[in-house]
Structures are given as structure tokens and as C-alpha cells.
C-alpha positions in Angstrom: 55.3 -24.7 82.7 56.7 -25.5 79.3 59.4 -23.3 77.8 58.3 -20.7 75.6 54.6 -21.1 75.6 52.3 -18.8 77.3 49.8 -19.6 80.0 46.3 -20.2 78.6 43.6 -18.5 80.4 40.0 -19.5 80.4 37.8 -16.6 79.3 34.8 -15.9 81.3 32.4 -13.0 80.2 30.2 -11.8 83.2 27.7 -10.4 80.5 24.6 -8.1 81.6 21.2 -9.0 80.5 22.0 -7.7 77.1 19.8 -10.2 75.1 16.7 -8.8 77.0 17.7 -5.4 76.7 18.3 -5.1 73.3 22.1 -4.5 73.5 25.2 -6.0 72.1 27.0 -8.2 74.9 29.3 -5.8 76.9 32.4 -6.9 79.0 32.3 -5.9 82.8 35.4 -3.6 82.7 36.8 -4.8 85.9 37.9 -7.9 83.9 41.0 -7.7 82.3 41.5 -11.2 80.5 44.5 -11.8 78.4 43.1 -13.4 75.2 45.1 -16.4 74.1 45.5 -16.2 70.1 44.5 -19.7 70.1 41.2 -19.2 71.5 40.1 -16.3 69.3 37.8 -18.5 67.2 36.0 -19.8 70.2 35.5 -16.0 71.4 33.9 -15.4 68.0 31.7 -18.5 68.0 30.4 -17.3 71.4 29.7 -13.9 70.2 27.9 -15.5 67.1 26.0 -17.8 69.3 24.8 -15.3 71.2 23.6 -12.9 68.6 21.7 -16.0 66.8 20.0 -16.5 70.2 19.1 -12.7 70.3 17.8 -12.7 66.8 15.7 -15.8 67.4 14.2 -13.8 70.3 13.5 -10.8 68.3 11.9 -12.7 65.8 9.6 -14.5 68.2 8.7 -10.9 69.6 8.0 -9.8 66.0 5.9 -12.7 65.5 3.8 -12.4 68.5 3.5 -8.7 67.9 2.2 -9.9 64.3 -0.1 -12.3 65.9 -1.7 -9.8 68.2 -2.1 -7.3 65.2 -3.6 -9.9 63.0 -6.1 -11.1 65.5 -7.1 -7.5 66.5 -7.4 -6.5 62.8 -9.6 -9.7 62.2 -11.9 -8.8 65.3 -12.3 -5.2 64.3 -12.7 -5.8 60.2 -15.3 -8.5 60.9 -17.2 -5.5 62.6 -16.5 -2.8 60.3 -19.2 -1.1 58.3 -19.0 1.6 55.5 -22.0 3.4 54.2 -21.6 4.5 50.5 -24.5 7.0 50.0 -25.6 8.9 47.0 -28.1 11.8 46.9 -29.8 14.2 44.6 -32.2 15.5 47.4 -29.6 17.6 49.3 -26.8 19.9 47.8 -23.5 19.8 48.3 -22.3 20.9 51.7 -25.4 19.1 53.6 -24.4 17.6 56.9 -26.2 14.1 57.4 -26.4 12.7 60.7 -26.0 8.9 61.3 -28.2 8.1 64.6 -28.3 4.7 66.2 -31.1 3.3 68.2 -30.1 2.8 71.5 -33.2 1.4 73.7 -36.0 3.7 72.3 -33.9 6.7 71.5 -31.9 7.6 68.4 -28.3 8.9 69.4 -26.1 10.7 67.0 -22.7 8.6 66.5 -21.4 10.3 63.5 -21.9 12.4 60.5 -20.9 13.2 56.9 -21.0 16.1 54.4 -22.5 15.5 50.9 -19.9 16.2 48.1 -20.6 15.8 44.4 -23.8 13.9 45.6 -22.2 11.5 47.6 -21.4 10.8 51.1 -19.7 8.1 53.3 -19.5 6.9 56.8 -17.2 4.4 58.5 -17.3 2.7 61.5 -17.7 -0.4 63.9 -20.6 -2.3 65.0 -20.4 -5.8 66.6 -24.1 -6.8 66.9 -26.6 -5.2 63.8 -28.4 -2.1 65.2 -31.3 0.1 63.7 -30.0 3.4 62.4 -31.6 6.5 60.5 -30.0 9.1 58.6 -31.3 12.8 58.8 -29.9 16.0 57.3 -29.0 18.6 59.9 -30.9 21.7 58.2 -34.4 22.6 58.0 -35.3 20.0 55.8 -35.2 17.4 58.9 -38.6 18.3 59.6 -39.6 17.9 55.9 -37.8 14.8 54.7 -38.6 11.1 56.4 -35.2 9.9 57.9 -33.7 6.9 56.0 -34.1 3.9 57.9 -31.4 1.1 58.0 -29.6 -1.6 59.4 -26.3 -0.8 60.9 -24.1 -4.1 60.2 -20.9 -5.2 59.2 -20.0 -5.1 55.6 -20.7 -2.3 52.8 -24.2 -0.7 52.7 -25.3 1.0 49.4 -27.8 3.9 49.9 -29.6 6.0 47.8 -31.2 8.9 49.9 -33.6 10.6 47.5 -37.5 10.9 47.6 -37.4 7.1 46.8 -34.7 5.2 48.9 -32.8 2.3 48.0 -30.6 0.0 50.5 -28.5 -3.0 49.7 -25.2 -4.7 50.2 -25.8 -6.5 53.4 -28.3 -9.3 54.5 -30.5 -7.1 56.8 -30.4 -4.3 54.6 -31.7 -6.3 51.8 -34.7 -7.7 53.7 -35.5 -4.0 54.6 -35.3 -2.9 50.9 -37.9 -5.6 50.0 -40.1 -4.6 52.5 -39.5 -0.8 51.7 -40.5 -1.4 48.0 -43.7 -2.6 48.9 -44.4 -0.2 51.5 -43.6 2.6 49.1 -46.1 1.2 46.7 -48.8 1.4 49.2 -47.6 5.1 50.6 -47.8 6.1 46.8 -51.6 5.2 46.4 -52.3 6.6 49.9 -50.8 9.9 48.8 -52.9 9.9 45.4 -56.0 9.3 47.4 -55.4 12.0 49.7 -54.8 14.7 46.9 -57.9 13.5 44.8 -59.7 14.4 48.5 -57.9 17.5 48.9 -58.5 18.8 45.4 -62.5 17.9 45.6 -63.0 19.4 48.8 -61.2 22.7 48.1 -62.9 23.2 44.8 -66.3 22.3 46.5 -66.7 19.1 44.3 -66.7 16.7 47.1 -70.0 14.7 46.9 -71.0 12.2 49.7 -70.7 9.3 47.2 -67.1 10.7 46.4 -66.1 11.1 49.9 -67.5 7.5 50.5 -65.5 5.9 47.5 -62.3 7.9 48.7 -62.5 6.9 52.2 -63.1 3.2 51.4 -60.2 3.2 49.0 -58.0 4.8 51.6 -58.8 2.1 54.1 -58.1 -0.7 51.6 -54.6 0.6 51.3 -53.9 1.3 55.0 -55.1 -2.4 55.5 -52.8 -3.7 53.0 -50.1 -1.7 54.5 -50.6 -3.0 57.9 -50.9 -6.2 56.7 -47.6 -6.0 54.8 -45.9 -4.5 57.9 -47.6 -7.5 60.1 -46.2 -10.2 58.0 -42.9 -8.6 57.9 -42.6 -8.4 61.5 -43.9 -11.8 62.3 -41.4 -13.5 59.7 -38.1 -11.4 61.0 -38.2 -11.8 65.1 -34.9 -13.2 64.5 -33.3 -9.8 63.8 -33.3 -6.2 65.1 -35.1 -4.7 62.1 -38.6 -6.4 63.6 -38.1 -5.1 66.8 -38.1 -1.7 65.5 -41.0 -2.1 63.2 -43.1 -4.0 65.9 -42.4 -1.0 68.5 -43.6 1.5 65.8 -46.4 -0.4 64.7 -47.4 -2.4 67.9 -51.2 -1.0 67.4 -51.8 -3.2 64.5 -51.9 -6.4 67.0 -54.3 -6.8 69.6 -52.8 -7.3 73.1 -53.3 -11.2 72.7 -51.5 -11.0 69.4 -48.5 -9.1 71.0 -48.2 -11.5 73.7 -48.0 -14.4 71.4 -45.7 -12.9 68.9 -43.5 -12.1 71.7 -43.7 -15.8 73.2 -42.9 -17.2 70.1 -40.2 -14.7 69.0 -36.6 -15.7 68.6 -34.4 -15.2 71.6 -32.6 -12.2 70.0 -35.9 -10.5 69.8 -37.2 -11.3 73.2 -33.8 -10.0 74.8 -33.7 -6.7 73.5 -34.3 -4.2 76.3 -37.1 -2.2 74.3 -39.0 -5.4 74.1 -38.7 -6.6 77.5 -39.9 -3.0 78.7 -42.8 -3.6 76.2 -43.3 -7.0 77.7 -43.5 -5.3 81.3 -46.2 -3.1 80.0 -48.1 -5.5 78.4 -48.2 -7.3 81.9 -50.2 -4.2 83.2 -53.0 -4.3 80.5 -55.3 -6.0 83.1 -55.0 -3.1 85.2 -56.4 -0.7 82.5 -59.1 -3.1 81.5 -63.0 -2.1 81.8 -64.3 -1.9 85.5 -60.8 -1.5 87.1 -60.2 1.7 89.2 -57.9 4.5 87.4 -54.7 4.9 88.5 -53.3 8.3 90.1 -50.9 10.4 88.6 -48.8 13.5 89.7 -48.8 16.0 87.2 -48.3 19.9 86.4 -50.4 22.6 85.8 -49.5 25.2 83.0 -48.2 27.4 85.9 -45.7 24.7 87.0 -47.9 23.8 90.1 -47.8 20.0 91.1 -51.3 18.3 91.3 -52.6 15.1 91.3 -55.3 13.5 88.9 -57.6 12.5 91.7 -58.3 16.1 92.2 -60.1 16.3 88.9 -61.9 13.0 89.3 -64.8 11.6 91.1 -67.3 14.6 90.9 -70.3 12.4 89.8 -69.5 12.8 86.0 -67.7 11.2 83.2 -64.0 12.0 82.7 -62.0 11.8 79.4 -58.3 11.4 79.9 -56.6 12.7 76.5 -52.9 11.8 76.5 -51.5 13.9 73.5 -48.6 16.1 72.7 -48.1 19.4 70.6 -45.7 18.0 68.2 -48.1 14.7 67.3 -50.1 15.4 64.1 -52.8 12.8 64.8 -53.3 14.8 68.0 -53.6 17.9 66.2 -56.2 16.5 64.0 -58.2 15.3 66.8 -58.3 18.9 68.4 -61.6 19.7 66.7 -63.1 16.6 67.6 -62.6 17.1 71.4 -63.8 20.7 71.0 -67.4 19.1 69.7 -67.3 16.7 72.6 -66.8 19.7 75.0 -69.4 21.9 73.5 -71.8 19.1 72.9 -71.9 17.7 76.5 -70.5 20.7 78.6 -68.6 20.5 81.5 -71.2 19.4 83.8 -71.5 16.0 82.0 -68.1 15.4 80.6 -64.7 16.6 81.9 -61.9 16.4 79.4 -58.6 16.4 80.8 -55.8 17.2 78.7 -52.6 15.4 79.8 -49.5 16.3 77.5 -46.4 14.3 76.9 -44.4 17.7 75.7 -40.9 18.0 77.1 -41.1 21.4 75.9 -43.2 23.3 78.1 -43.5 26.4 75.9 -44.9 24.6 72.6 -47.3 22.9 74.7 -48.5 26.1 76.2 -48.6 27.7 73.0 -50.5 25.0 71.1 -53.2 25.2 73.8 -53.4 28.9 73.6 -53.5 29.2 70.0 -56.3 26.4 69.3 -58.5 27.8 72.5 -58.4 24.3 74.6 -60.5 25.5 77.3 -60.7 22.2 79.5 -58.1 21.6 82.2 -54.7 20.9 80.6 -52.1 19.1 82.7 -48.6 17.7 81.8 -45.6 15.7 82.5 -42.3 16.8 81.1 -40.7 13.7 81.3 -42.7 12.8 78.2 -42.3 9.3 77.2 -40.6 8.4 80.5 -43.4 9.6 82.5 -45.4 7.2 84.9 -48.5 7.5 82.7 -47.0 5.7 79.8 -46.7 2.4 82.0 -49.8 3.2 84.2 -52.0 3.2 81.3 -50.1 1.0 78.9 -49.8 3.8 76.3 -48.3 2.7 73.2 -48.9 5.6 71.1 -50.7 8.9 71.1 -53.3 10.4 70.9 -54.7 7.8 73.8 -58.0 8.1 75.2 -59.2 6.7 78.6 -62.9 7.0 79.5 -63.9 7.0 83.0 -67.0 6.5 84.8 -68.6 8.8 87.5 -67.0 6.4 90.1 -63.5 6.5 88.8 -63.5 3.3 87.2 -62.5 2.7 83.6 -65.3 2.3 80.9 -63.0 2.4 77.9 -59.0 2.2 77.4 -57.9 4.0 74.0 -61.2 3.9 72.1 -61.5 5.1 68.6 -63.5 8.5 68.0 -66.2 6.2 66.8 -66.3 4.2 69.9 -66.1 6.8 72.1 -69.0 8.6 70.3 -71.2 5.7 70.8 -70.5 5.3 74.5 -71.1 8.7 75.2 -74.3 9.3 73.0 -75.7 6.1 75.2 -74.6 7.5 78.5 -75.1 11.3 78.1 -77.6 13.8 76.8 -76.4 16.5 74.4 -77.0 20.2 75.2 
């Protein structure tokens, strides 16, 4: 070793995995190297190099987190909806429910409170869906729900006696339909008011009744045609699914099949439409001359019986599928009483089959309206076997059976039923 010079030691740092742990490098305390002053610059360079690597790693991690956050935001933001609503129909403090159609049922997904005449909903919806707005209080039974398409974007809503939708593609389409529908509704309401006014004041003559009836039927026909055209032109979106299910009676069974066959795949793959298609395939089972399908039902006392116990006693049988909450069913109660009194139970047996899920409401209605013919029920309501077995798309729904238990007519109107019975039975 040359005189006067210190030995040069190679500095080795056994670092822990500090860069991965987010810490500064640390020296193993078991090492006690003698640092040569001439090597101090290299030591600093080493530390700076390590720090630089750590900084790059950290920035990569930050960028990765940023990309993930951005991607998540892009996905969620593209699915985000906002409903900005205003109303003069409901006072401040009123709770409004947003209900989304799931299969064939509306489920509450959110609520908002009216404040200064405004309300807001925010949420996410990946695929467009049908939804309604309904108030929480007693007005729910007095005010028709507001129908809208729940889809990404800002949806502008006016919830008053006259509703308005705008802001997103499907809601713009719905609004165009609603404007025309509301025009028909106003005409129908005006005709109804004239009829009631003349009826209550005793001024209703046969000629006036005929004129009002023709005007009413013309408006109904126009409304039906409007709805048919909208459904046929919009089978590529969810709005037509809902309107079709609500107004399927506007189409004959053959028209229903053709519409579904020619519809877009979005329409066909809808679970409710698939269920409807299965029901359509059963139409042949309820055609004239086909045997009736037996059902297991409940008596008012809760006893389980079968429909076959009431059929096949050498008389005609009229099955009346109905529910106490159904206004058209309520309007047909006097008609059923007339049939019962005209033909008597020896010639015609009427069997009421209630789809009420509220047993007490069913029993109360039967008692209050003195419905003397046999009453049976299925508390499963629209999930009952009767719905599929007899292809029931709406109530009231009549099925007339012959003495041998075969079907004479499935879902005849009052006029058709009167004609069928008068040609087969004698009045008392």
C-alpha cells in the first residue's frame, strides 16, 4: 500500500425492497463501511438514481390509478341520468316515487321531495327502461302516473294536469305520442261530461245518446289507431314494449304474432314479450270447441276447490275473470246481474273468478254488490294459472262454456255474449 493513502473500500449497500415499500433506502446496520471521501459523489449519485427510479414508479402508479378512474367515470357517466322536474300539481313537501318496470311490475328505485315546485332524481341506467312517477300521498289514486323512458341524459319533466317530457331521444318520441293522445283524451272527457250532464238532468234523448255514442267511439277508434301506429313504428325500443303490453287488445291474435315476428331483436328479447309469446302459443287451446282447462281455486271461506266441480251439469257456464279494483269490471257488474236474473241458474251458471290479491277487498265488493252467483278466487292474481290457461290479456274477461264443457266463446263482448245466449237460451 502506498504511503500516506487510505485504503479504498468498495461501498456495498444491501438495501431492503424500499422502492416497493414506498420508503427511502435504508442501510443494513450490520454493515459499517468506511466511506472514502473521494467516493462521496458516487454515493450521492446512487441515491439520486434510486430516488429517480422510485419517482418514476410512483408516477406510473399515479397514471394507472388515473386511467382506471377515468375509465370508471366514462362507463358510469355514460349511464348516468338526471330527471329535472317541475310541478304545480303537488305542494312542497310531497314525496314522489320513481318506479322502474321490471318484467311486468313497477318497483320503487328512488324518491324525491317537491321543493319550491321542483324535484330532481339522479341515478344510473345502462339500458333504457320504462318508469313512472307517482306521488306518495292519497293523490296516487287520483292522479295518473307520469310515464317516461329512463335512459342516460338529462330528462326534463313537467308533472301537471298536462304532462311534458323532453331532453332524451326516447322521451322526445314519447312526448310526440303523448301530445296526440292527450288531445283524444280531452275530446273523450268532453263527450263523457256532456253525457253525464244530460243524463243527470233528464235531457238525454235517444238521438242525443246515439250521437254521443258515435262521437265517443270515433275518438276511441282514433286513439286506438294512434297507439297501434306508435307501437308498430317503435319496436326497436322499450317504449313500444310497455304500450303493446298495455294495449295488446287493439291487435287481433294474428296481428300480435306478426308484430312480434317482424319486431326488432330488442323487442323480442324482452322477458315480458317472451312471456306474452308463450301465452299466444296457447291461443289454440281456448278456441271454440276446445275443452275447458281445469283450475284450482279458493272459495270465499278459503277452501280449495277445482273448477270442474262447477262444470258439466247440463247447462251453459259463464266464467267471469275480474277483480274488485278494476273499473271496467265494476261497470260490468250490472250486466252480469241482468244475465243472472234473465236466465236463472238453471240455464246459465255464472262463476266469478277473482284475481284480487287482497281477499278482504274481494269479499267486501261481492257483499256490497249482492253478487249471488258462485264466487271463486286466486290470490296469486296475475301470476295465477288462469292467466296462461285462458290467455287473459286484460280484465274483465268472459269465457262461455257449453253444457258439455267445451268452449263456445273466449273473451266475447257484452253484445256478442247477449247474442250467443239469446240464440241458445230462453228468458225467464
